Biopython code that builds the backbone (N, CA, C, O; Angstrom):
import numpy as np
from Bio.PDB.StructureBuilder import StructureBuilder

atoms = [
    (1, "MET", "N", (0.806, -1.178, 0.000)),
    (1, "MET", "CA", (0.000, 0.000, 0.000)),
    (1, "MET", "C", (0.863, 1.261, 0.000)),
    (1, "MET", "O", (0.458, 2.296, -0.528)),
    (2, "LYS", "N", (2.037, 1.168, 0.587)),
    (2, "LYS", "CA", (2.907, 2.344, 0.662)),
    (2, "LYS", "C", (3.287, 2.842, -0.724)),
    (2, "LYS", "O", (3.276, 4.046, -0.978)),
    (3, "GLY", "N", (3.626, 1.913, -1.629)),
    (3, "GLY", "CA", (3.996, 2.306, -2.987)),
    (3, "GLY", "C", (2.831, 2.913, -3.742)),
    (3, "GLY", "O", (3.000, 3.886, -4.476)),
    (4, "ILE", "N", (1.645, 2.341, -3.565)),
    (4, "ILE", "CA", (0.443, 2.861, -4.218)),
    (4, "ILE", "C", (0.185, 4.289, -3.758)),
    (4, "ILE", "O", (-0.050, 5.180, -4.573)),
    (5, "ASP", "N", (0.231, 4.499, -2.448)),
    (5, "ASP", "CA", (-0.017, 5.827, -1.891)),
    (5, "ASP", "C", (1.071, 6.818, -2.281)),
    (5, "ASP", "O", (0.785, 7.988, -2.532)),
    (6, "CYS", "N", (2.317, 6.357, -2.333)),
    (6, "CYS", "CA", (3.423, 7.232, -2.712)),
    (6, "CYS", "C", (3.249, 7.730, -4.151)),
    (6, "CYS", "O", (3.476, 8.907, -4.431)),
    (7, "ALA", "N", (2.852, 6.845, -5.051)),
    (7, "ALA", "CA", (2.634, 7.244, -6.449)),
    (7, "ALA", "C", (1.491, 8.242, -6.546)),
    (7, "ALA", "O", (1.556, 9.185, -7.334)),
    (8, "ALA", "N", (0.437, 8.039, -5.745)),
    (8, "ALA", "CA", (-0.703, 8.957, -5.773)),
    (8, "ALA", "C", (-0.309, 10.333, -5.239)),
    (8, "ALA", "O", (-0.805, 11.352, -5.719)),
    (9, "THR", "N", (0.572, 10.362, -4.257)),
    (9, "THR", "CA", (0.975, 11.618, -3.625)),
    (9, "THR", "C", (2.043, 12.365, -4.414)),
    (9, "THR", "O", (1.955, 13.579, -4.597)),
    (10, "HIS", "N", (3.062, 11.624, -4.886)),
    (10, "HIS", "CA", (4.237, 12.262, -5.488)),
    (10, "HIS", "C", (4.318, 12.131, -7.003)),
    (10, "HIS", "O", (5.226, 12.694, -7.615)),
    (11, "GLY", "N", (3.385, 11.397, -7.629)),
    (11, "GLY", "CA", (3.492, 11.138, -9.065)),
    (11, "GLY", "C", (4.530, 10.055, -9.313)),
    (11, "GLY", "O", (5.268, 9.657, -8.412)),
    (12, "LEU", "N", (4.570, 9.594, -10.535)),
    (12, "LEU", "CA", (5.451, 8.471, -10.854)),
    (12, "LEU", "C", (6.922, 8.802, -10.645)),
    (12, "LEU", "O", (7.631, 8.036, -9.993)),
    (13, "ALA", "N", (7.396, 9.914, -11.177)),
    (13, "ALA", "CA", (8.822, 10.256, -11.062)),
    (13, "ALA", "C", (9.237, 10.438, -9.600)),
    (13, "ALA", "O", (10.276, 9.927, -9.180)),
    (14, "GLY", "N", (8.439, 11.156, -8.837)),
    (14, "GLY", "CA", (8.766, 11.368, -7.430)),
    (14, "GLY", "C", (8.749, 10.074, -6.637)),
    (14, "GLY", "O", (9.588, 9.863, -5.761)),
    (15, "ALA", "N", (7.793, 9.211, -6.944)),
    (15, "ALA", "CA", (7.695, 7.934, -6.244)),
    (15, "ALA", "C", (8.880, 7.032, -6.587)),
    (15, "ALA", "O", (9.405, 6.332, -5.721)),
    (16, "LEU", "N", (9.299, 7.050, -7.851)),
    (16, "LEU", "CA", (10.464, 6.251, -8.232)),
    (16, "LEU", "C", (11.715, 6.720, -7.493)),
    (16, "LEU", "O", (12.536, 5.900, -7.081)),
    (17, "PHE", "N", (11.860, 8.010, -7.325)),
    (17, "PHE", "CA", (12.993, 8.543, -6.568)),
    (17, "PHE", "C", (12.917, 8.085, -5.111)),
    (17, "PHE", "O", (13.947, 7.808, -4.495)),
    (18, "GLN", "N", (11.714, 8.003, -4.560)),
    (18, "GLN", "CA", (11.538, 7.535, -3.180)),
    (18, "GLN", "C", (12.049, 6.111, -3.006)),
    (18, "GLN", "O", (12.544, 5.756, -1.937)),
    (19, "THR", "N", (11.933, 5.298, -4.045)),
    (19, "THR", "CA", (12.422, 3.923, -3.967)),
    (19, "THR", "C", (13.913, 3.917, -3.683)),
    (19, "THR", "O", (14.389, 3.148, -2.848)),
    (20, "ARG", "N", (14.641, 4.767, -4.371)),
    (20, "ARG", "CA", (16.092, 4.849, -4.158)),
    (20, "ARG", "C", (16.422, 5.374, -2.767)),
    (20, "ARG", "O", (17.315, 4.845, -2.104)),
    (21, "THR", "N", (15.721, 6.400, -2.320)),
    (21, "THR", "CA", (16.026, 6.953, -1.001)),
    (21, "THR", "C", (15.680, 5.977, 0.111)),
    (21, "THR", "O", (16.346, 5.959, 1.147)),
    (22, "ARG", "N", (14.645, 5.163, -0.088)),
    (22, "ARG", "CA", (14.308, 4.145, 0.911)),
    (22, "ARG", "C", (15.459, 3.163, 1.075)),
    (22, "ARG", "O", (15.733, 2.702, 2.183)),
    (23, "ASN", "N", (16.127, 2.844, -0.012)),
    (23, "ASN", "CA", (17.237, 1.907, 0.034)),
    (23, "ASN", "C", (18.462, 2.542, 0.680)),
    (23, "ASN", "O", (19.084, 1.943, 1.556)),
    (24, "VAL", "N", (18.806, 3.735, 0.257)),
    (24, "VAL", "CA", (20.043, 4.384, 0.706)),
    (24, "VAL", "C", (19.894, 4.964, 2.113)),
    (24, "VAL", "O", (20.727, 4.700, 2.980)),
    (25, "LEU", "N", (18.851, 5.745, 2.346)),
    (25, "LEU", "CA", (18.724, 6.472, 3.605)),
    (25, "LEU", "C", (18.017, 5.681, 4.701)),
    (25, "LEU", "O", (18.368, 5.789, 5.876)),
    (26, "GLN", "N", (17.031, 4.893, 4.317)),
    (26, "GLN", "CA", (16.255, 4.175, 5.318)),
    (26, "GLN", "C", (16.676, 2.721, 5.466)),
    (26, "GLN", "O", (16.169, 2.002, 6.327)),
    (27, "ARG", "N", (17.604, 2.299, 4.622)),
    (27, "ARG", "CA", (18.140, 0.927, 4.664)),
    (27, "ARG", "C", (17.041, -0.155, 4.560)),
    (27, "ARG", "O", (17.101, -1.199, 5.208)),
    (28, "GLU", "N", (16.054, 0.141, 3.730)),
    (28, "GLU", "CA", (15.001, -0.849, 3.488)),
    (28, "GLU", "C", (15.615, -2.060, 2.785)),
    (28, "GLU", "O", (16.440, -1.892, 1.887)),
    (29, "PRO", "N", (15.231, -3.268, 3.173)),
    (29, "PRO", "CA", (15.764, -4.456, 2.495)),
    (29, "PRO", "C", (15.271, -4.532, 1.049)),
    (29, "PRO", "O", (14.202, -4.011, 0.733)),
    (30, "PRO", "N", (16.035, -5.169, 0.182)),
    (30, "PRO", "CA", (15.645, -5.246, -1.242)),
    (30, "PRO", "C", (14.247, -5.802, -1.460)),
    (30, "PRO", "O", (13.541, -5.333, -2.354)),
    (31, "GLU", "N", (13.822, -6.788, -0.673)),
    (31, "GLU", "CA", (12.489, -7.378, -0.847)),
    (31, "GLU", "C", (11.395, -6.339, -0.586)),
    (31, "GLU", "O", (10.408, -6.265, -1.318)),
    (32, "ALA", "N", (11.583, -5.541, 0.465)),
    (32, "ALA", "CA", (10.590, -4.504, 0.782)),
    (32, "ALA", "C", (10.563, -3.442, -0.303)),
    (32, "ALA", "O", (9.500, -2.938, -0.665)),
    (33, "ASN", "N", (11.732, -3.106, -0.816)),
    (33, "ASN", "CA", (11.791, -2.101, -1.878)),
    (33, "ASN", "C", (11.190, -2.622, -3.174)),
    (33, "ASN", "O", (10.569, -1.861, -3.915)),
    (34, "ALA", "N", (11.365, -3.899, -3.456)),
    (34, "ALA", "CA", (10.768, -4.485, -4.656)),
    (34, "ALA", "C", (9.241, -4.430, -4.565)),
    (34, "ALA", "O", (8.572, -4.128, -5.553)),
    (35, "SER", "N", (8.695, -4.716, -3.392)),
    (35, "SER", "CA", (7.254, -4.639, -3.187)),
    (35, "SER", "C", (6.770, -3.192, -3.304)),
    (35, "SER", "O", (5.724, -2.931, -3.898)),
    (36, "PHE", "N", (7.529, -2.261, -2.740)),
    (36, "PHE", "CA", (7.210, -0.838, -2.812)),
    (36, "PHE", "C", (7.193, -0.377, -4.270)),
    (36, "PHE", "O", (6.268, 0.319, -4.690)),
    (37, "LEU", "N", (8.206, -0.758, -5.035)),
    (37, "LEU", "CA", (8.300, -0.387, -6.448)),
    (37, "LEU", "C", (7.137, -0.978, -7.243)),
    (37, "LEU", "O", (6.562, -0.298, -8.094)),
    (38, "SER", "N", (6.790, -2.222, -6.978)),
    (38, "SER", "CA", (5.657, -2.848, -7.649)),
    (38, "SER", "C", (4.379, -2.071, -7.358)),
    (38, "SER", "O", (3.566, -1.848, -8.255)),
    (39, "GLY", "N", (4.202, -1.660, -6.106)),
    (39, "GLY", "CA", (3.036, -0.866, -5.732)),
    (39, "GLY", "C", (2.992, 0.462, -6.471)),
    (39, "GLY", "O", (1.925, 0.911, -6.889)),
    (40, "ILE", "N", (4.150, 1.090, -6.631)),
    (40, "ILE", "CA", (4.216, 2.354, -7.374)),
    (40, "ILE", "C", (3.742, 2.154, -8.809)),
    (40, "ILE", "O", (2.891, 2.896, -9.300)),
    (41, "LEU", "N", (4.292, 1.160, -9.468)),
    (41, "LEU", "CA", (3.979, 0.944, -10.887)),
    (41, "LEU", "C", (2.524, 0.530, -11.098)),
    (41, "LEU", "O", (1.846, 1.052, -11.984)),
    (42, "ILE", "N", (2.049, -0.409, -10.283)),
    (42, "ILE", "CA", (0.661, -0.852, -10.409)),
    (42, "ILE", "C", (-0.283, 0.280, -10.039)),
    (42, "ILE", "O", (-1.274, 0.515, -10.730)),
    (43, "GLY", "N", (0.015, 0.981, -8.957)),
    (43, "GLY", "CA", (-0.839, 2.088, -8.529)),
    (43, "GLY", "C", (-0.924, 3.191, -9.567)),
    (43, "GLY", "O", (-2.001, 3.727, -9.826)),
    (44, "ASP", "N", (0.217, 3.531, -10.165)),
    (44, "ASP", "CA", (0.199, 4.583, -11.188)),
    (44, "ASP", "C", (-0.573, 4.135, -12.421)),
    (44, "ASP", "O", (-1.310, 4.923, -13.013)),
    (45, "GLU", "N", (-0.411, 2.890, -12.807)),
    (45, "GLU", "CA", (-1.141, 2.365, -13.963)),
    (45, "GLU", "C", (-2.655, 2.395, -13.717)),
    (45, "GLU", "O", (-3.418, 2.829, -14.580)),
    (46, "LEU", "N", (-3.081, 1.935, -12.543)),
    (46, "LEU", "CA", (-4.510, 1.934, -12.241)),
    (46, "LEU", "C", (-5.056, 3.350, -12.086)),
    (46, "LEU", "O", (-6.201, 3.619, -12.451)),
    (47, "ARG", "N", (-4.255, 4.239, -11.555)),
    (47, "ARG", "CA", (-4.685, 5.633, -11.414)),
    (47, "ARG", "C", (-4.939, 6.248, -12.791)),
    (47, "ARG", "O", (-5.896, 7.001, -12.969)),
    (48, "ALA", "N", (-4.090, 5.930, -13.755)),
    (48, "ALA", "CA", (-4.276, 6.432, -15.120)),
    (48, "ALA", "C", (-5.545, 5.856, -15.743)),
    (48, "ALA", "O", (-6.281, 6.567, -16.426)),
    (49, "ILE", "N", (-5.798, 4.583, -15.512)),
    (49, "ILE", "CA", (-7.020, 3.960, -16.028)),
    (49, "ILE", "C", (-8.241, 4.583, -15.371)),
    (49, "ILE", "O", (-9.266, 4.792, -16.021)),
    (50, "ASN", "N", (-8.130, 4.878, -14.083)),
    (50, "ASN", "CA", (-9.249, 5.442, -13.336)),
    (50, "ASN", "C", (-9.628, 6.829, -13.836)),
    (50, "ASN", "O", (-10.730, 7.305, -13.566)),
    (51, "ALA", "N", (-8.727, 7.479, -14.561)),
    (51, "ALA", "CA", (-9.014, 8.809, -15.101)),
    (51, "ALA", "C", (-10.050, 8.738, -16.225)),
    (51, "ALA", "O", (-10.665, 9.752, -16.557)),
    (52, "THR", "N", (-10.250, 7.559, -16.812)),
    (52, "THR", "CA", (-11.271, 7.394, -17.842)),
    (52, "THR", "C", (-12.640, 7.298, -17.174)),
    (52, "THR", "O", (-12.746, 6.871, -16.025)),
    (53, "THR", "N", (-13.666, 7.688, -17.883)),
    (53, "THR", "CA", (-15.001, 7.653, -17.307)),
    (53, "THR", "C", (-15.909, 6.804, -18.154)),
    (53, "THR", "O", (-16.047, 7.099, -19.341)),
    (54, "PRO", "N", (-16.530, 5.786, -17.642)),
    (54, "PRO", "CA", (-16.247, 5.168, -16.358)),
    (54, "PRO", "C", (-15.012, 4.287, -16.475)),
    (54, "PRO", "O", (-14.692, 3.811, -17.564)),
    (55, "PRO", "N", (-14.320, 4.065, -15.374)),
    (55, "PRO", "CA", (-13.144, 3.195, -15.466)),
    (55, "PRO", "C", (-13.576, 1.757, -15.751)),
    (55, "PRO", "O", (-14.543, 1.260, -15.174)),
    (56, "LYS", "N", (-12.857, 1.110, -16.634)),
    (56, "LYS", "CA", (-13.147, -0.285, -16.967)),
    (56, "LYS", "C", (-11.880, -1.085, -16.725)),
    (56, "LYS", "O", (-10.918, -0.983, -17.487)),
    (57, "VAL", "N", (-11.880, -1.876, -15.672)),
    (57, "VAL", "CA", (-10.688, -2.626, -15.310)),
    (57, "VAL", "C", (-11.027, -4.112, -15.240)),
    (57, "VAL", "O", (-11.888, -4.538, -14.469)),
    (58, "LEU", "N", (-10.339, -4.875, -16.051)),
    (58, "LEU", "CA", (-10.421, -6.329, -16.024)),
    (58, "LEU", "C", (-9.058, -6.829, -15.587)),
    (58, "LEU", "O", (-8.040, -6.443, -16.163)),
    (59, "ILE", "N", (-9.027, -7.673, -14.590)),
    (59, "ILE", "CA", (-7.755, -8.171, -14.057)),
    (59, "ILE", "C", (-7.692, -9.672, -14.274)),
    (59, "ILE", "O", (-8.564, -10.418, -13.827)),
    (60, "ALA", "N", (-6.650, -10.102, -14.963)),
    (60, "ALA", "CA", (-6.429, -11.525, -15.199)),
    (60, "ALA", "C", (-4.929, -11.745, -15.262)),
    (60, "ALA", "O", (-4.179, -10.856, -15.666)),
    (61, "GLY", "N", (-4.500, -12.913, -14.867)),
    (61, "GLY", "CA", (-3.076, -13.220, -14.930)),
    (61, "GLY", "C", (-2.694, -14.246, -13.890)),
    (61, "GLY", "O", (-3.548, -14.847, -13.238)),
    (62, "ALA", "N", (-1.409, -14.435, -13.746)),
    (62, "ALA", "CA", (-0.897, -15.370, -12.751)),
    (62, "ALA", "C", (-1.356, -14.925, -11.361)),
    (62, "ALA", "O", (-1.570, -13.737, -11.120)),
    (63, "ASP", "N", (-1.502, -15.873, -10.466)),
    (63, "ASP", "CA", (-2.076, -15.596, -9.152)),
    (63, "ASP", "C", (-1.416, -14.436, -8.423)),
    (63, "ASP", "O", (-2.117, -13.580, -7.883)),
    (64, "THR", "N", (-0.090, -14.382, -8.391)),
    (64, "THR", "CA", (0.587, -13.350, -7.600)),
    (64, "THR", "C", (0.355, -11.952, -8.168)),
    (64, "THR", "O", (0.056, -11.025, -7.416)),
    (65, "ILE", "N", (0.487, -11.792, -9.453)),
    (65, "ILE", "CA", (0.306, -10.455, -10.045)),
    (65, "ILE", "C", (-1.160, -10.067, -10.026)),
    (65, "ILE", "O", (-1.493, -8.899, -9.824)),
    (66, "ARG", "N", (-2.044, -11.043, -10.236)),
    (66, "ARG", "CA", (-3.479, -10.770, -10.184)),
    (66, "ARG", "C", (-3.857, -10.290, -8.785)),
    (66, "ARG", "O", (-4.653, -9.362, -8.641)),
    (67, "GLU", "N", (-3.301, -10.908, -7.772)),
    (67, "GLU", "CA", (-3.583, -10.505, -6.391)),
    (67, "GLU", "C", (-3.080, -9.084, -6.121)),
    (67, "GLU", "O", (-3.761, -8.299, -5.462)),
    (68, "SER", "N", (-1.894, -8.755, -6.628)),
    (68, "SER", "CA", (-1.346, -7.404, -6.440)),
    (68, "SER", "C", (-2.252, -6.356, -7.080)),
    (68, "SER", "O", (-2.543, -5.325, -6.474)),
    (69, "TYR", "N", (-2.693, -6.625, -8.304)),
    (69, "TYR", "CA", (-3.585, -5.679, -8.988)),
    (69, "TYR", "C", (-4.938, -5.585, -8.273)),
    (69, "TYR", "O", (-5.510, -4.500, -8.171)),
    (70, "SER", "N", (-5.443, -6.704, -7.782)),
    (70, "SER", "CA", (-6.724, -6.709, -7.076)),
    (70, "SER", "C", (-6.650, -5.877, -5.803)),
    (70, "SER", "O", (-7.547, -5.082, -5.521)),
    (71, "VAL", "N", (-5.587, -6.061, -5.041)),
    (71, "VAL", "CA", (-5.396, -5.296, -3.803)),
    (71, "VAL", "C", (-5.285, -3.807, -4.123)),
    (71, "VAL", "O", (-5.893, -2.978, -3.446)),
    (72, "ALA", "N", (-4.515, -3.471, -5.146)),
    (72, "ALA", "CA", (-4.335, -2.061, -5.523)),
    (72, "ALA", "C", (-5.654, -1.443, -5.984)),
    (72, "ALA", "O", (-5.974, -0.320, -5.596)),
    (73, "ALA", "N", (-6.418, -2.157, -6.801)),
    (73, "ALA", "CA", (-7.701, -1.631, -7.278)),
    (73, "ALA", "C", (-8.645, -1.398, -6.103)),
    (73, "ALA", "O", (-9.323, -0.373, -6.031)),
    (74, "HIS", "N", (-8.680, -2.353, -5.189)),
    (74, "HIS", "CA", (-9.535, -2.201, -4.009)),
    (74, "HIS", "C", (-9.087, -1.000, -3.170)),
    (74, "HIS", "O", (-9.917, -0.210, -2.721)),
    (75, "HIS", "N", (-7.781, -0.866, -2.962)),
    (75, "HIS", "CA", (-7.228, 0.234, -2.168)),
    (75, "HIS", "C", (-7.554, 1.588, -2.805)),
    (75, "HIS", "O", (-7.834, 2.557, -2.099)),
    (76, "LEU", "N", (-7.517, 1.651, -4.121)),
    (76, "LEU", "CA", (-7.807, 2.893, -4.839)),
    (76, "LEU", "C", (-9.305, 3.083, -5.103)),
    (76, "LEU", "O", (-9.717, 4.071, -5.712)),
    (77, "ARG", "N", (-10.103, 2.135, -4.641)),
    (77, "ARG", "CA", (-11.563, 2.158, -4.832)),
    (77, "ARG", "C", (-11.942, 2.193, -6.312)),
    (77, "ARG", "O", (-12.833, 2.934, -6.727)),
    (78, "ILE", "N", (-11.248, 1.380, -7.084)),
    (78, "ILE", "CA", (-11.530, 1.261, -8.510)),
    (78, "ILE", "C", (-12.266, -0.054, -8.728)),
    (78, "ILE", "O", (-11.727, -1.115, -8.412)),
    (79, "PRO", "N", (-13.483, -0.009, -9.261)),
    (79, "PRO", "CA", (-14.195, -1.260, -9.513)),
    (79, "PRO", "C", (-13.468, -2.070, -10.579)),
    (79, "PRO", "O", (-13.067, -1.545, -11.617)),
    (80, "ALA", "N", (-13.311, -3.338, -10.303)),
    (80, "ALA", "CA", (-12.594, -4.203, -11.240)),
    (80, "ALA", "C", (-13.260, -5.569, -11.282)),
    (80, "ALA", "O", (-13.764, -6.061, -10.273)),
    (81, "HIS", "N", (-13.253, -6.167, -12.454)),
    (81, "HIS", "CA", (-13.697, -7.554, -12.584)),
    (81, "HIS", "C", (-12.438, -8.415, -12.615)),
    (81, "HIS", "O", (-11.537, -8.196, -13.425)),
    (82, "ILE", "N", (-12.392, -9.384, -11.729)),
    (82, "ILE", "CA", (-11.193, -10.201, -11.578)),
    (82, "ILE", "C", (-11.480, -11.604, -12.106)),
    (82, "ILE", "O", (-12.427, -12.267, -11.683)),
    (83, "PHE", "N", (-10.640, -12.035, -13.038)),
    (83, "PHE", "CA", (-10.774, -13.358, -13.631)),
    (83, "PHE", "C", (-9.749, -14.297, -13.018)),
    (83, "PHE", "O", (-8.571, -13.955, -12.913)),
    (84, "SER", "N", (-10.191, -15.473, -12.617)),
    (84, "SER", "CA", (-9.267, -16.477, -12.104)),
    (84, "SER", "C", (-8.471, -17.081, -13.261)),
    (84, "SER", "O", (-8.846, -16.940, -14.425)),
    (85, "SER", "N", (-7.390, -17.740, -12.933)),
    (85, "SER", "CA", (-6.588, -18.406, -13.962)),
    (85, "SER", "C", (-7.429, -19.433, -14.721)),
    (85, "SER", "O", (-7.277, -19.600, -15.931)),
    (86, "GLU", "N", (-8.302, -20.106, -14.012)),
    (86, "GLU", "CA", (-9.167, -21.108, -14.639)),
    (86, "GLU", "C", (-10.147, -20.457, -15.612)),
    (86, "GLU", "O", (-10.389, -20.997, -16.692)),
    (87, "GLU", "N", (-10.711, -19.316, -15.252)),
    (87, "GLU", "CA", (-11.632, -18.610, -16.155)),
    (87, "GLU", "C", (-10.914, -18.190, -17.436)),
    (87, "GLU", "O", (-11.471, -18.297, -18.529)),
    (88, "VAL", "N", (-9.697, -17.721, -17.301)),
    (88, "VAL", "CA", (-8.916, -17.321, -18.475)),
    (88, "VAL", "C", (-8.589, -18.543, -19.326)),
    (88, "VAL", "O", (-8.706, -18.506, -20.551)),
    (89, "ARG", "N", (-8.178, -19.625, -18.668)),
    (89, "ARG", "CA", (-7.842, -20.849, -19.397)),
    (89, "ARG", "C", (-9.029, -21.345, -20.210)),
    (89, "ARG", "O", (-8.854, -21.804, -21.339)),
    (90, "LEU", "N", (-10.217, -21.262, -19.661)),
    (90, "LEU", "CA", (-11.415, -21.723, -20.362)),
    (90, "LEU", "C", (-11.886, -20.733, -21.426)),
    (90, "LEU", "O", (-12.509, -21.137, -22.408)),
    (91, "ALA", "N", (-11.602, -19.455, -21.249)),
    (91, "ALA", "CA", (-12.075, -18.436, -22.189)),
    (91, "ALA", "C", (-11.285, -18.421, -23.494)),
    (91, "ALA", "O", (-11.834, -18.086, -24.543)),
    (92, "VAL", "N", (-10.025, -18.772, -23.443)),
    (92, "VAL", "CA", (-9.186, -18.689, -24.642)),
    (92, "VAL", "C", (-9.701, -19.588, -25.772)),
    (92, "VAL", "O", (-9.843, -19.105, -26.895)),
    (93, "PRO", "N", (-9.986, -20.861, -25.528)),
    (93, "PRO", "CA", (-10.516, -21.679, -26.636)),
    (93, "PRO", "C", (-11.854, -21.158, -27.166)),
    (93, "PRO", "O", (-12.116, -21.217, -28.367)),
    (94, "ARG", "N", (-12.705, -20.645, -26.258)),
    (94, "ARG", "CA", (-13.989, -20.084, -26.704)),
    (94, "ARG", "C", (-13.777, -18.873, -27.597)),
    (94, "ARG", "O", (-14.467, -18.716, -28.605)),
    (95, "ALA", "N", (-12.839, -18.025, -27.239)),
    (95, "ALA", "CA", (-12.551, -16.832, -28.043)),
    (95, "ALA", "C", (-12.011, -17.231, -29.407)),
    (95, "ALA", "O", (-12.393, -16.654, -30.425)),
    (96, "HIS", "N", (-11.133, -18.205, -29.429)),
    (96, "HIS", "CA", (-10.594, -18.683, -30.708)),
    (96, "HIS", "C", (-11.716, -19.226, -31.584)),
    (96, "HIS", "O", (-11.752, -18.959, -32.785)),
    (97, "ALA", "N", (-12.629, -19.984, -30.988)),
    (97, "ALA", "CA", (-13.748, -20.553, -31.750)),
    (97, "ALA", "C", (-14.631, -19.439, -32.322)),
    (97, "ALA", "O", (-15.083, -19.533, -33.463)),
    (98, "GLN", "N", (-14.877, -18.391, -31.540)),
    (98, "GLN", "CA", (-15.696, -17.278, -32.030)),
    (98, "GLN", "C", (-15.021, -16.568, -33.195)),
    (98, "GLN", "O", (-15.677, -16.215, -34.175)),
    (99, "ILE", "N", (-13.719, -16.359, -33.091)),
    (99, "ILE", "CA", (-12.977, -15.698, -34.172)),
    (99, "ILE", "C", (-13.016, -16.542, -35.428)),
    (99, "ILE", "O", (-13.277, -16.033, -36.518)),
    (100, "LEU", "N", (-12.755, -17.837, -35.278)),
    (100, "LEU", "CA", (-12.748, -18.723, -36.440)),
    (100, "LEU", "C", (-14.136, -18.816, -37.076)),
    (100, "LEU", "O", (-14.246, -18.863, -38.301)),
    (101, "SER", "N", (-15.186, -18.845, -36.270)),
    (101, "SER", "CA", (-16.536, -18.929, -36.832)),
    (101, "SER", "C", (-16.893, -17.662, -37.597)),
    (101, "SER", "O", (-17.651, -17.716, -38.566)),
    (102, "HIS", "N", (-16.362, -16.536, -37.177)),
    (102, "HIS", "CA", (-16.606, -15.274, -37.877)),
    (102, "HIS", "C", (-16.028, -15.330, -39.302)),
    (102, "HIS", "O", (-16.646, -14.854, -40.254)),
    (103, "PHE", "N", (-14.844, -15.916, -39.422)),
    (103, "PHE", "CA", (-14.210, -15.992, -40.740)),
    (103, "PHE", "C", (-14.757, -17.117, -41.604)),
    (103, "PHE", "O", (-14.552, -17.122, -42.818)),
    (104, "ALA", "N", (-15.452, -18.073, -40.990)),
    (104, "ALA", "CA", (-16.016, -19.188, -41.747)),
    (104, "ALA", "C", (-17.299, -18.786, -42.466)),
    (104, "ALA", "O", (-17.782, -19.520, -43.328)),
    (105, "LYS", "N", (-17.845, -17.645, -42.124)),
    (105, "LYS", "CA", (-19.119, -17.217, -42.743)),
    (105, "LYS", "C", (-18.929, -16.713, -44.142)),
    (105, "LYS", "O", (-19.897, -16.318, -44.792)),
]
sb = StructureBuilder()
sb.init_structure("model")
sb.init_model(0)
sb.init_chain("A")
sb.init_seg("    ")
for serial, (resi, resn, name, xyz) in enumerate(atoms, 1):
    if name == "N":
        sb.init_residue(resn, " ", resi, " ")
    sb.init_atom(name, np.array(xyz, "f"), 0.0, 1.0, " ", f" {name:<3s}", serial, name[0])
structure = sb.get_structure()
């Protein structure tokens, strides 16, 4: 949450600089800084999407990244539809079939 909030407060460039100062001045461990940086990038990306009206956010992907995006969207109060890995796995063949049927006409 710290990275998400930092990006919202300082903008992307300022938040990225904070990542470096956390390492040098605050002696944050690399793992904590990696999580902070991920929060900055995800938070800034979702904030940009949220600027559209209405925001349309679909979240799908590997469990860990999907969870990070879900937490960030919830924290930023951005409505999002979250797809499980299984839903995505099942949707791909259906989408391919729809595309192929369109060209078969």
